N, C-alpha and C positions, 0 to 999 in steps of 0.2 A: 686258891691260895693267893695271897697278896704278894706280888713282886714290886720291889722298888723300881722307880721310873729308869734309874741308870742301868739296871739290869736289861730292861728292855732295849735301851740304846745299845749296849754291848751286843746284844743278839742282832740287832739290825746291822750293826757294823760287821759281824761276822757274815751275815748274809750277803751284804754287799761285796765283801772280800771274796767269797765264794762265787758270786756272780761275775766278777771281774776276772777270776782265774779260769773260768770255763770258757772255752773257746769254741764250743759247738755252733753256736748261734751267730758268732761274730763273721764268719766267713761269708755267709749270705748277705749280710749288711754291707760288708766290704765290696763284694762282687756288684751289689746294686749301685753303690756309690761310684765305683769304676766305670760302669755301664753308663751312668748319668753323666759323668765327667767327659767321657770319650764322646757321646752323642751330642753334648754341648759344644765341644771344640770342633767336632765334625761339621755341625751345622754352621758354626761361625766361619770355618774355612770355606764351606760351600757358598755362604753368601757373599764372602769377599771375593773368592775366585769368580763367582757368577758375574759380579758387577764389572770386574777387570776384564773377563773374556767377552761380555756384552760391549764394552767400550772398544775393545780391539776390533771386534767384528763390525760394529758400527762405523768406525774410522775407515777400515778396509772397503766397506760397502759405499761410503761417500766418495773415496778416491777413485773406485772403479766406475761409478755412476757420473763422475764429474760434478757431484753436489757438493763437493768440499770447498768451493769458491773458485 
């Protein structure tokens, strides 16, 4: 049977509304995004703190060995 184009559009809109109302699959995506963000910020903090720690230890080593000048 022939259905007008606008009726197919209505059906699509109803399916989209139903999809956005369902929350079963959204939790897995949200958890994945949280894990990704946490790991990104953790890596950035690790790199920053690693450089600072290296600089402090290097300065202490230079002072202790007399290579600081």
